[in-house]
Each structure stands twice: as C-alpha cells, then as structure tokens.
ZAKE-243755 format. One record per atom (N, C-alpha, C, O): residue number from 1; chain; atom name; z, y, x. Coordinates in steps of 0.2 Angstrom, whole numbers, plus 5000, padded with zeros to 4 digits. Each point is the difference from the previous one (the first is absolute). Example, Ala and Ser with C-alpha at 12.3 -4.5 7.8 and 13.67 -1.06 7.14 Angstrom:
BEGIN
NODE  nr kette atom   c3   c2   c1
NODE   1     A    N 5039 4972 5066
NODE   1     A   CA 5000 5006 4996
NODE   1     A    C 5000 5006 5004
NODE   1     A    O 5003 4999 5005
NODE   2     A    N 4993 5006 4993
NODE   2     A   CA 5001 5006 5004
NODE   2     A    C 5003 5005 4996
NODE   2     A    O 5001 5006 5003
This chain:
BEGIN
NODE  nr kette atom   c3   c2   c1
NODE   1     A    N 4734 4775 4383
NODE   1     A   CA 5008 4997 4995
NODE   1     A    C 5000 5006 4997
NODE   1     A    O 5001 5000 4994
NODE   2     A    N 4997 5007 5009
NODE   2     A   CA 5004 5004 4999
NODE   2     A    C 4997 5004 4992
NODE   2     A    O 5003 5003 4996
NODE   3     A    N 4991 4995 5005
NODE   3     A   CA 4995 5004 4994
NODE   3     A    C 5002 4995 4994
NODE   3     A    O 5000 5003 4995
NODE   4     A    N 5002 4992 5005
NODE   4     A   CA 5002 4995 4994
NODE   4     A    C 5009 5003 4998
NODE   4     A    O 5002 5000 4994
NODE   5     A    N 5001 5003 5014
NODE   5     A   CA 5006 4999 4996
NODE   5     A    C 5001 5008 4998
NODE   5     A    O 5006 5002 4999
NODE   6     A    N 4988 5002 5000
NODE   6     A   CA 5002 5008 4999
NODE   6     A    C 4995 4999 4993
NODE   6     A    O 5000 5005 4996
NODE   7     A    N 4995 4989 5002
NODE   7     A   CA 4997 5001 4995
NODE   7     A    C 5005 4993 4996
NODE   7     A    O 4996 4998 4995
NODE   8     A    N 5009 5000 5005
NODE   8     A   CA 5006 4996 4995
NODE   8     A    C 5005 5007 5000
NODE   8     A    O 5002 5001 4994
NODE   9     A    N 5000 5001 5010
NODE   9     A   CA 5005 5006 5000
NODE   9     A    C 4998 5003 4994
NODE   9     A    O 5003 5001 4994
NODE  10     A    N 4990 5002 5007
NODE  10     A   CA 4998 5006 4995
NODE  10     A    C 5000 4995 4991
NODE  10     A    O 5002 5003 4995
NODE  11     A    N 4996 4990 5005
NODE  11     A   CA 5000 4999 4995
NODE  11     A    C 5008 4998 4995
NODE  11     A    O 5002 5000 4995
NODE  12     A    N 5000 4998 5011
NODE  12     A   CA 5010 5000 4998
NODE  12     A    C 5003 5008 4999
NODE  12     A    O 5006 5001 4999
NODE  13     A    N 4990 5003 5000
NODE  13     A   CA 5000 5008 5002
NODE  13     A    C 5007 5001 5005
NODE  13     A    O 5006 5003 4998
NODE  14     A    N 4994 4996 5006
NODE  14     A   CA 5003 5001 5008
NODE  14     A    C 4997 5001 5005
NODE  14     A    O 4996 4997 5004
NODE  15     A    N 5007 5011 4998
NODE  15     A   CA 5000 5003 5006
NODE  15     A    C 5001 4999 5006
NODE  15     A    O 5005 5000 5003
NODE  16     A    N 4989 4997 5002
NODE  16     A   CA 5002 4999 5005
NODE  16     A    C 4993 5004 5006
NODE  16     A    O 4994 5002 5001
NODE  17     A    N 5010 4999 5001
NODE  17     A   CA 4998 5005 5009
NODE  17     A    C 4996 4993 5002
NODE  17     A    O 4999 4994 4998
NODE  18     A    N 4997 5010 5008
NODE  18     A   CA 4996 4995 5004
NODE  18     A    C 5004 4995 5005
NODE  18     A    O 4997 4995 5002
NODE  19     A    N 5009 5007 5000
NODE  19     A   CA 5006 4997 5005
NODE  19     A    C 5002 4997 4996
NODE  19     A    O 5000 4995 5003
NODE  20     A    N 5002 5003 4991
NODE  20     A   CA 5002 4996 4996
NODE  20     A    C 4997 4994 4997
NODE  20     A    O 5003 4995 4999
NODE  21     A    N 4989 5005 5001
NODE  21     A   CA 4996 4998 4999
NODE  21     A    C 4998 4996 5005
NODE  21     A    O 4998 4994 4999
NODE  22     A    N 5003 5009 5007
NODE  22     A   CA 4998 4995 5007
NODE  22     A    C 5006 4997 5000
NODE  22     A    O 5000 4994 4999
NODE  23     A    N 5004 5008 5001
NODE  23     A   CA 5008 4993 5004
NODE  23     A    C 4999 4995 4992
NODE  23     A    O 5000 4994 5000
NODE  24     A    N 4998 5008 4994
NODE  24     A   CA 5000 4994 4996
NODE  24     A    C 4996 4996 5003
NODE  24     A    O 5002 4995 5002
NODE  25     A    N 4991 5007 4999
NODE  25     A   CA 4994 4996 5001
NODE  25     A    C 5000 4997 5007
NODE  25     A    O 4997 4995 5001
NODE  26     A    N 5008 5007 5004
NODE  26     A   CA 5001 4995 5008
NODE  26     A    C 5003 4995 4998
NODE  26     A    O 4999 4995 5003
NODE  27     A    N 5006 5006 4992
NODE  27     A   CA 5006 4995 4999
NODE  27     A    C 4995 4992 4995
NODE  27     A    O 5001 4994 5000
NODE  28     A    N 4994 5009 4998
NODE  28     A   CA 4998 4994 4994
NODE  28     A    C 4995 4995 5002
NODE  28     A    O 4997 4997 4995
NODE  29     A    N 5003 4999 5012
NODE  29     A   CA 4996 4996 4999
NODE  29     A    C 4993 5001 5001
NODE  29     A    O 4997 4995 5002
NODE  30     A    N 5000 5011 4997
NODE  30     A   CA 4992 5001 4997
NODE  30     A    C 4998 4997 4995
NODE  30     A    O 4994 4998 5000
NODE  31     A    N 5012 5000 4994
NODE  31     A   CA 4998 4997 4993
NODE  31     A    C 5003 5006 4995
NODE  31     A    O 5005 5003 5001
NODE  32     A    N 4989 4998 4995
NODE  32     A   CA 5002 5004 4994
NODE  32     A    C 5007 4997 4995
NODE  32     A    O 5006 5003 4999
NODE  33     A    N 4993 4992 4999
NODE  33     A   CA 5004 4997 4998
NODE  33     A    C 5009 5003 5002
NODE  33     A    O 5004 5003 4996
NODE  34     A    N 4995 4994 5009
NODE  34     A   CA 5006 5003 5003
NODE  34     A    C 5003 5009 5002
NODE  34     A    O 5005 5002 5002
NODE  35     A    N 4991 5001 4998
NODE  35     A   CA 4999 5006 5000
NODE  35     A    C 5001 5004 4995
NODE  35     A    O 5002 5005 5001
NODE  36     A    N 4997 4993 4993
NODE  36     A   CA 5001 5000 4993
NODE  36     A    C 5008 4999 4998
NODE  36     A    O 5004 5004 4997
NODE  37     A    N 4997 4991 5005
NODE  37     A   CA 5007 4994 4997
NODE  37     A    C 5005 5007 5006
NODE  37     A    O 5005 5004 4998
NODE  38     A    N 4992 4996 5010
NODE  38     A   CA 5006 5007 5002
NODE  38     A    C 5001 5006 4999
NODE  38     A    O 5005 5003 5002
NODE  39     A    N 4990 5000 4995
NODE  39     A   CA 4999 5007 4997
NODE  39     A    C 5004 5001 4993
NODE  39     A    O 5003 5005 4999
NODE  40     A    N 4997 4989 4997
NODE  40     A   CA 5005 5000 4996
NODE  40     A    C 5007 4999 5001
NODE  40     A    O 5004 5004 4997
NODE  41     A    N 4999 4992 5008
NODE  41     A   CA 5005 5000 5003
NODE  41     A    C 5002 5006 5003
NODE  41     A    O 5005 5003 4999
NODE  42     A    N 4991 5000 5006
NODE  42     A   CA 5002 5008 5003
NODE  42     A    C 4999 5004 4995
NODE  42     A    O 5004 5006 5001
NODE  43     A    N 4992 4994 4993
NODE  43     A   CA 5000 5005 4994
NODE  43     A    C 5008 4999 4996
NODE  43     A    O 5004 5005 4998
NODE  44     A    N 4998 4988 5002
NODE  44     A   CA 5008 5002 4998
NODE  44     A    C 5005 5003 5003
NODE  44     A    O 5005 5003 4997
NODE  45     A    N 4994 4995 5010
NODE  45     A   CA 5007 5003 5003
NODE  45     A    C 4997 5007 5003
NODE  45     A    O 5004 5003 5003
NODE  46     A    N 4990 5001 4995
NODE  46     A   CA 5000 5006 5002
NODE  46     A    C 5003 5004 4991
NODE  46     A    O 5002 5006 5000
NODE  47     A    N 4997 4988 4995
NODE  47     A   CA 5003 5004 4992
NODE  47     A    C 5007 5003 5002
NODE  47     A    O 5002 5006 5000
NODE  48     A    N 5003 4987 5003
NODE  48     A   CA 5007 4999 5001
NODE  48     A    C 5001 5005 5005
NODE  48     A    O 5005 5005 4999
NODE  49     A    N 4992 4996 5008
NODE  49     A   CA 5002 5003 5004
NODE  49     A    C 4998 5010 5001
NODE  49     A    O 5003 5005 5001
NODE  50     A    N 4990 4993 4997
NODE  50     A   CA 4999 5008 4999
NODE  50     A    C 4998 5002 4994
NODE  50     A    O 5003 4998 4995
NODE  51     A    N 4991 5007 5006
NODE  51     A   CA 4997 5003 4995
NODE  51     A    C 4994 4995 4996
NODE  51     A    O 4998 5002 4994
NODE  52     A    N 5000 4992 5009
NODE  52     A   CA 4995 4995 4996
NODE  52     A    C 4994 5002 5004
NODE  52     A    O 4995 4999 4997
NODE  53     A    N 5004 5005 5009
NODE  53     A   CA 4994 5000 5002
NODE  53     A    C 5002 4997 5008
NODE  53     A    O 5005 5000 5004
NODE  54     A    N 4989 4997 4997
NODE  54     A   CA 5000 4996 5007
NODE  54     A    C 4996 5003 5006
NODE  54     A    O 4994 5002 5001
NODE  55     A    N 5013 4997 5005
NODE  55     A   CA 4998 5004 5005
NODE  55     A    C 5000 4994 5008
NODE  55     A    O 5002 4994 5000
NODE  56     A    N 4997 5009 5004
NODE  56     A   CA 5000 4992 5005
NODE  56     A    C 5008 5001 5002
NODE  56     A    O 5002 4997 5005
NODE  57     A    N 5002 5008 4992
NODE  57     A   CA 5008 4996 5005
NODE  57     A    C 5003 4999 4992
NODE  57     A    O 5006 4999 5000
NODE  58     A    N 4991 5001 4993
NODE  58     A   CA 5002 4995 4995
NODE  58     A    C 4998 4991 5001
NODE  58     A    O 5003 4994 4998
NODE  59     A    N 4991 5007 5004
NODE  59     A   CA 4996 4991 5000
NODE  59     A    C 5004 5001 5005
NODE  59     A    O 5006 4999 4998
NODE  60     A    N 4994 5002 5009
NODE  60     A   CA 5003 4998 5006
NODE  60     A    C 5008 4998 4997
NODE  60     A    O 5002 4995 5003
NODE  61     A    N 5003 5007 4992
NODE  61     A   CA 5006 4998 4999
NODE  61     A    C 5000 4993 4994
NODE  61     A    O 5004 4995 5001
NODE  62     A    N 4993 5007 4995
NODE  62     A   CA 4996 4996 4995
NODE  62     A    C 4999 4993 5004
NODE  62     A    O 5004 4996 4998
NODE  63     A    N 4991 5004 5006
NODE  63     A   CA 4997 4992 5003
NODE  63     A    C 5005 4999 5005
NODE  63     A    O 5000 4994 5001
NODE  64     A    N 5003 5009 5002
NODE  64     A   CA 5006 4997 5006
NODE  64     A    C 5005 4999 4993
NODE  64     A    O 5003 4996 5004
NODE  65     A    N 5001 5004 4990
NODE  65     A   CA 5005 4997 4997
NODE  65     A    C 4997 4994 4997
NODE  65     A    O 5003 4995 4998
NODE  66     A    N 4988 5007 5003
NODE  66     A   CA 4997 4993 4995
NODE  66     A    C 4999 4995 5004
NODE  66     A    O 4998 4994 4997
NODE  67     A    N 5004 5007 5011
NODE  67     A   CA 4999 4995 5004
NODE  67     A    C 4992 4999 5003
NODE  67     A    O 4997 4995 5002
NODE  68     A    N 5002 5010 4997
NODE  68     A   CA 4992 4997 5002
NODE  68     A    C 4997 5006 5007
NODE  68     A    O 4998 5006 5000
NODE  69     A    N 5002 4990 5004
NODE  69     A   CA 5000 5000 5009
NODE  69     A    C 4993 5006 5000
NODE  69     A    O 4997 5002 4995
NODE  70     A    N 5002 5000 5010
NODE  70     A   CA 4995 5006 5003
NODE  70     A    C 4993 4994 4998
NODE  70     A    O 4995 5003 4997
NODE  71     A    N 5005 4991 5005
NODE  71     A   CA 4992 4997 5000
NODE  71     A    C 5001 4996 4992
NODE  71     A    O 4997 4995 4999
NODE  72     A    N 5007 5008 4997
NODE  72     A   CA 5001 4996 4992
NODE  72     A    C 5003 4993 4999
NODE  72     A    O 5000 4998 4994
NODE  73     A    N 5003 4998 5013
NODE  73     A   CA 5002 4997 4998
NODE  73     A    C 5008 5000 4996
NODE  73     A    O 5005 5003 5003
NODE  74     A    N 4996 4993 4992
NODE  74     A   CA 5007 5000 4996
NODE  74     A    C 5005 4996 5004
NODE  74     A    O 5001 4999 5006
NODE  75     A    N 5004 4999 4988
NODE  75     A   CA 5006 4994 5003
NODE  75     A    C 4997 4994 4998
NODE  75     A    O 5004 4995 5001
NODE  76     A    N 4989 5003 4997
NODE  76     A   CA 5000 4992 5001
NODE  76     A    C 4997 4999 5006
NODE  76     A    O 5003 4996 5004
NODE  77     A    N 4991 5009 4998
NODE  77     A   CA 4997 5000 5004
NODE  77     A    C 5003 4998 5006
NODE  77     A    O 5000 4995 5003
NODE  78     A    N 5004 5011 4999
NODE  78     A   CA 5007 4998 5005
NODE  78     A    C 5004 4995 4999
NODE  78     A    O 5003 4999 5006
NODE  79     A    N 5000 4997 4989
NODE  79     A   CA 5002 4994 5000
NODE  79     A    C 4996 4995 5002
NODE  79     A    O 5002 4997 5005
NODE  80     A    N 4992 5003 4992
NODE  80     A   CA 4993 4996 5004
NODE  80     A    C 4999 5000 5008
NODE  80     A    O 4999 4995 5002
NODE  81     A    N 5001 5012 5002
NODE  81     A   CA 5002 5000 5008
NODE  81     A    C 5005 4996 5004
NODE  81     A    O 5001 4997 5005
NODE  82     A    N 5004 5005 4990
NODE  82     A   CA 5008 5000 5004
NODE  82     A    C 5001 4991 4998
NODE  82     A    O 5003 4997 5004
NODE  83     A    N 4995 5000 4991
NODE  83     A   CA 5001 4992 4998
NODE  83     A    C 4997 4998 5007
NODE  83     A    O 5003 4999 5006
NODE  84     A    N 4990 5003 4993
NODE  84     A   CA 4995 4997 5006
NODE  84     A    C 5004 5000 5008
NODE  84     A    O 5000 4995 5003
NODE  85     A    N 5002 5011 4998
NODE  85     A   CA 5002 5003 5008
NODE  85     A    C 5007 4996 4998
NODE  85     A    O 5001 4995 5003
NODE  86     A    N 5005 5006 4992
NODE  86     A   CA 5005 4998 5004
NODE  86     A    C 5002 4996 4998
NODE  86     A    O 5006 4998 5003
NODE  87     A    N 4992 4996 4991
NODE  87     A   CA 5005 4996 4999
NODE  87     A    C 4992 4994 5003
NODE  87     A    O 5001 4994 5003
NODE  88     A    N 4995 5008 4997
NODE  88     A   CA 4993 4993 5005
NODE  88     A    C 4997 5001 5005
NODE  88     A    O 4994 4998 5002
NODE  89     A    N 5010 5008 5002
NODE  89     A   CA 4999 5002 5006
NODE  89     A    C 4992 5004 5002
NODE  89     A    O 4998 5000 5006
NODE  90     A    N 5001 5001 4990
NODE  90     A   CA 4992 5004 4999
NODE  90     A    C 4995 4996 4997
NODE  90     A    O 4995 5002 4998
NODE  91     A    N 5007 4991 5000
NODE  91     A   CA 4993 4997 4998
NODE  91     A    C 4999 4993 5003
NODE  91     A    O 5003 4998 5005
NODE  92     A    N 4993 4999 4992
NODE  92     A   CA 4996 4999 4995
NODE  92     A    C 5007 4999 4994
NODE  92     A    O 5006 5000 5001
NODE  93     A    N 4992 4999 4995
NODE  93     A   CA 5004 4999 4994
NODE  93     A    C 4996 5001 4993
NODE  93     A    O 4997 5005 4997
NODE  94     A    N 5003 4986 4999
NODE  94     A   CA 4998 5001 4995
NODE  94     A    C 4997 5004 4996
NODE  94     A    O 5002 5005 5003
NODE  95     A    N 4994 4997 4992
NODE  95     A   CA 5000 5003 4993
NODE  95     A    C 5007 4998 4995
NODE  95     A    O 5005 5003 4998
NODE  96     A    N 4993 4991 5001
NODE  96     A   CA 5005 4996 4996
NODE  96     A    C 5010 5002 5003
NODE  96     A    O 5004 5001 4996
NODE  97     A    N 4996 4998 5010
NODE  97     A   CA 5006 5002 5002
NODE  97     A    C 5002 5005 5001
NODE  97     A    O 5006 5001 4999
NODE  98     A    N 4989 5004 5002
NODE  98     A   CA 5000 5008 5000
NODE  98     A    C 5003 5003 4991
NODE  98     A    O 5004 5004 4999
NODE  99     A    N 4993 4993 4998
NODE  99     A   CA 4999 5001 4993
NODE  99     A    C 5006 4998 4997
NODE  99     A    O 5002 5004 4996
NODE 100     A    N 5002 4989 5007
NODE 100     A   CA 5006 4998 4998
NODE 100     A    C 5008 5005 5001
NODE 100     A    O 5005 5002 4997
NODE 101     A    N 4991 5001 5011
NODE 101     A   CA 5005 5001 5002
NODE 101     A    C 5002 5011 4999
NODE 101     A    O 5004 5003 5002
NODE 102     A    N 4991 4998 4995
NODE 102     A   CA 5001 5007 4998
NODE 102     A    C 4999 5002 4993
NODE 102     A    O 5000 5005 4997
NODE 103     A    N 5000 4988 4999
NODE 103     A   CA 4999 5000 4993
NODE 103     A    C 4995 5003 4997
NODE 103     A    O 5002 5003 4995
NODE 104     A    N 4993 4997 5006
NODE 104     A   CA 4993 5004 4998
NODE 104     A    C 4995 4992 4999
NODE 104     A    O 5000 4996 5005
NODE 105     A    N 4998 5004 4990
NODE 105     A   CA 4994 4995 4998
NODE 105     A    C 4995 5002 5005
NODE 105     A    O 4998 5006 5002
NODE 106     A    N 4998 4987 5002
NODE 106     A   CA 4995 4997 5003
NODE 106     A    C 4993 5005 4999
NODE 106     A    O 4998 5004 5005
NODE 107     A    N 5001 4996 4989
NODE 107     A   CA 4993 5005 4998
NODE 107     A    C 5000 5008 5002
NODE 107     A    O 4996 5004 5002
NODE 108     A    N 5012 4996 4996
NODE 108     A   CA 5003 5008 5001
NODE 108     A    C 4998 5004 5007
NODE 108     A    O 4996 5005 5001
NODE 109     A    N 5008 4989 5002
NODE 109     A   CA 4998 5003 5006
NODE 109     A    C 4994 4996 5004
NODE 109     A    O 5002 5000 5006
NODE 110     A    N 4993 4997 4992
NODE 110     A   CA 4995 5000 5004
NODE 110     A    C 4995 5005 4996
NODE 110     A    O 4995 5002 5003
NODE 111     A    N 5007 5000 4989
NODE 111     A   CA 4995 5007 4997
NODE 111     A    C 5002 5007 5003
NODE 111     A    O 4997 5004 5003
NODE 112     A    N 5007 4996 4995
NODE 112     A   CA 5005 5008 5002
NODE 112     A    C 5001 5001 5006
NODE 112     A    O 4998 5006 5002
NODE 113     A    N 5005 4990 5003
NODE 113     A   CA 5004 5002 5004
NODE 113     A    C 4996 4999 5008
NODE 113     A    O 5001 5004 5005
NODE 114     A    N 4997 4990 4994
NODE 114     A   CA 4998 5000 5007
NODE 114     A    C 4992 5000 5000
NODE 114     A    O 4998 5000 5006
NODE 115     A    N 4997 5001 4990
NODE 115     A   CA 4994 5007 5003
NODE 115     A    C 5001 5006 5002
NODE 115     A    O 4996 5003 5004
NODE 116     A    N 5011 4999 4995
NODE 116     A   CA 5000 5009 5005
NODE 116     A    C 5004 4998 5005
NODE 116     A    O 5000 5002 5005
NODE 117     A    N 5003 4995 4993
NODE 117     A   CA 5004 4997 5009
NODE 117     A    C 4995 4999 5005
NODE 117     A    O 4999 5003 5005
NODE 118     A    N 4998 4992 4995
NODE 118     A   CA 4995 4996 5001
NODE 118     A    C 4993 5006 5003
NODE 118     A    O 4996 5000 5005
NODE 119     A    N 5005 5004 4990
NODE 119     A   CA 4994 5008 5002
NODE 119     A    C 5002 5004 5005
NODE 119     A    O 4995 5002 5004
NODE 120     A    N 5013 5001 4997
NODE 120     A   CA 5001 5003 5004
NODE 120     A    C 5003 4998 5004
NODE 120     A    O 5004 5003 5003
NODE 121     A    N 4996 4987 5000
NODE 121     A   CA 5000 4999 5007
NODE 121     A    C 5008 4999 4999
NODE 121     A    O 5003 5000 5005
NODE 122     A    N 5001 4998 4989
NODE 122     A   CA 5006 4997 5004
NODE 122     A    C 5001 4992 4999
NODE 122     A    O 5005 4997 5002
NODE 123     A    N 4991 5000 4993
NODE 123     A   CA 5002 4994 4999
NODE 123     A    C 4991 4995 5002
NODE 123     A    O 4995 5002 4998
NODE 124     A    N 5006 4995 5003
NODE 124     A   CA 4995 4994 5001
NODE 124     A    C 5001 4992 4997
NODE 124     A    O 5006 4997 5001
NODE 125     A    N 4989 5001 4997
NODE 125     A   CA 5000 4994 4997
NODE 125     A    C 4996 4994 5005
NODE 125     A    O 4993 5000 5001
NODE 126     A    N 5009 4996 5002
NODE 126     A   CA 5000 4996 5004
NODE 126     A    C 4999 4993 4996
NODE 126     A    O 5003 4998 4994
NODE 127     A    N 4994 4997 5009
NODE 127     A   CA 5000 4993 4997
NODE 127     A    C 5007 4997 4999
NODE 127     A    O 5002 4996 4995
NODE 128     A    N 5002 5007 5010
NODE 128     A   CA 5008 4997 4998
NODE 128     A    C 5003 5003 4994
NODE 128     A    O 5004 4996 4996
NODE 129     A    N 4995 5010 5003
NODE 129     A   CA 5003 5006 4995
NODE 129     A    C 5000 5007 5002
NODE 129     A    O 4995 5002 5003
NODE 130     A    N 5010 5002 4994
NODE 130     A   CA 4998 5007 5002
NODE 130     A    C 5006 5001 5006
NODE 130     A    O 5006 4998 5001
NODE 131     A    N 4988 5008 5004
NODE 131     A   CA 5004 5000 5004
NODE 131     A    C 5002 5010 5001
NODE 131     A    O 4996 5004 4999
NODE 132     A    N 5008 4997 5002
NODE 132     A   CA 5003 5008 5004
NODE 132     A    C 4998 5003 5003
NODE 132     A    O 5003 5001 5004
NODE 133     A    N 4991 5003 4996
NODE 133     A   CA 4998 5003 5007
NODE 133     A    C 5003 5007 5003
NODE 133     A    O 5003 5004 4997
NODE 134     A    N 4996 4996 5011
NODE 134     A   CA 5007 5005 5004
NODE 134     A    C 4997 5007 4995
NODE 134     A    O 5003 5005 5002
NODE 135     A    N 4995 4996 4994
NODE 135     A   CA 5001 5007 4996
NODE 135     A    C 5004 5000 4996
NODE 135     A    O 5003 5006 5001
NODE 136     A    N 4999 4988 4994
NODE 136     A   CA 5003 5000 4995
NODE 136     A    C 5004 5000 5004
NODE 136     A    O 5004 5004 4996
NODE 137     A    N 5001 4994 5010
NODE 137     A   CA 5005 5001 5004
NODE 137     A    C 5001 5006 5002
NODE 137     A    O 5006 5003 5001
NODE 138     A    N 4988 4999 5001
NODE 138     A   CA 5001 5010 5002
NODE 138     A    C 5003 5003 4992
NODE 138     A    O 5006 5001 4998
NODE 139     A    N 4989 4999 4999
NODE 139     A   CA 5004 5004 4993
NODE 139     A    C 5004 5000 4998
NODE 139     A    O 5003 5005 4998
NODE 140     A    N 5002 4990 5002
NODE 140     A   CA 5004 4995 4996
NODE 140     A    C 5008 5003 5006
NODE 140     A    O 5005 5001 4997
NODE 141     A    N 4993 5000 5011
NODE 141     A   CA 5005 5002 5005
NODE 141     A    C 5001 4993 4999
NODE 141     A    O 5005 5000 4997
NODE 142     A    N 4992 4993 5005
NODE 142     A   CA 5004 4995 5002
NODE 142     A    C 4998 4998 5008
NODE 142     A    O 4994 5000 5002
NODE 143     A    N 5011 4999 5002
NODE 143     A   CA 4996 4997 5007
NODE 143     A    C 4999 4994 4999
NODE 143     A    O 5004 4995 4998
NODE 144     A    N 4988 5005 5005
NODE 144     A   CA 4997 4991 5000
NODE 144     A    C 5004 4998 5006
NODE 144     A    O 5002 5003 5006
NODE 145     A    N 5000 4989 4990
NODE 145     A   CA 5003 4997 5009
NODE 145     A    C 4995 4995 4999
NODE 145     A    O 4997 4998 4995
NODE 146     A    N 5000 5001 5014
NODE 146     A   CA 4994 4994 4999
NODE 146     A    C 5006 4994 5002
NODE 146     A    O 4997 4994 5000
C-alpha cells in the first residue's frame, strides 16, 4: 500500500516521505481506492497547515482530524459497532434494524462496512443477525457486561 500511496503522490506532484506514506497506507484498510482518497485529504491538510509536503506528523494530524483511527475505522464504522454494543447489547441485531438505527442503506452496510469489520474480527454475522466481538469492545474501550 505504501508503494501505491507514493506513486499516487508522485502523480499528484506531492512530496511525501516514507513515514507519511506508511501512516496513510496503514489506515487505508488495504484498499487502494481508500488510500488515494486519504492521500488527497491529507494533501489538503498539508497545504493548509504546512508547506504542502507530507510527513508522518502531518499525516497523523490530518487523519486524526478526519477521525480515521489506527485501524482505518471511521465515524460510521464506530457508529455501527457502538449501536450494536450499546443499543442492542452486543447483538444479534438484524441488518435492516441496524440500517434504520444508524441511517445508512442496507446495501452500503453490507458492501462497504461489514466486510472490513468482519475481516478485522470486530463483527460477526450469525443467522439471527450481526454481533460485535470482544475485539470491538476492546477497541472502543467499552466493558462487556456478561
């Protein structure tokens, strides 16, 4: 992913050091499209906050302001997990109910958010609905009540 970020930065005529590329790549969910989107946003911050060059510190500042955490989770990812944990006691909760509660389309949840949350072990699909795993509780700093 770092190579993709560096190549895209080159195409955009943006100077980026190895640590800046690594920071963006690490939060991009392993997806080139997301890496390129984050690079553009970080470039904008680098232009406003600095001289336009991207290093690790400017990348961290920008990504933190965008509320993209170290695992690449954004606000909607956290809303999904927090909704399952806090409103539905960790699940199971049906996808339609979850969709209505957080205000996102079912297809968006299934196609965009669920695959990554399942890949990193934060979400499980069961026949009865979606459940949050202990890893999700730990990441969000929420204590699991048995």
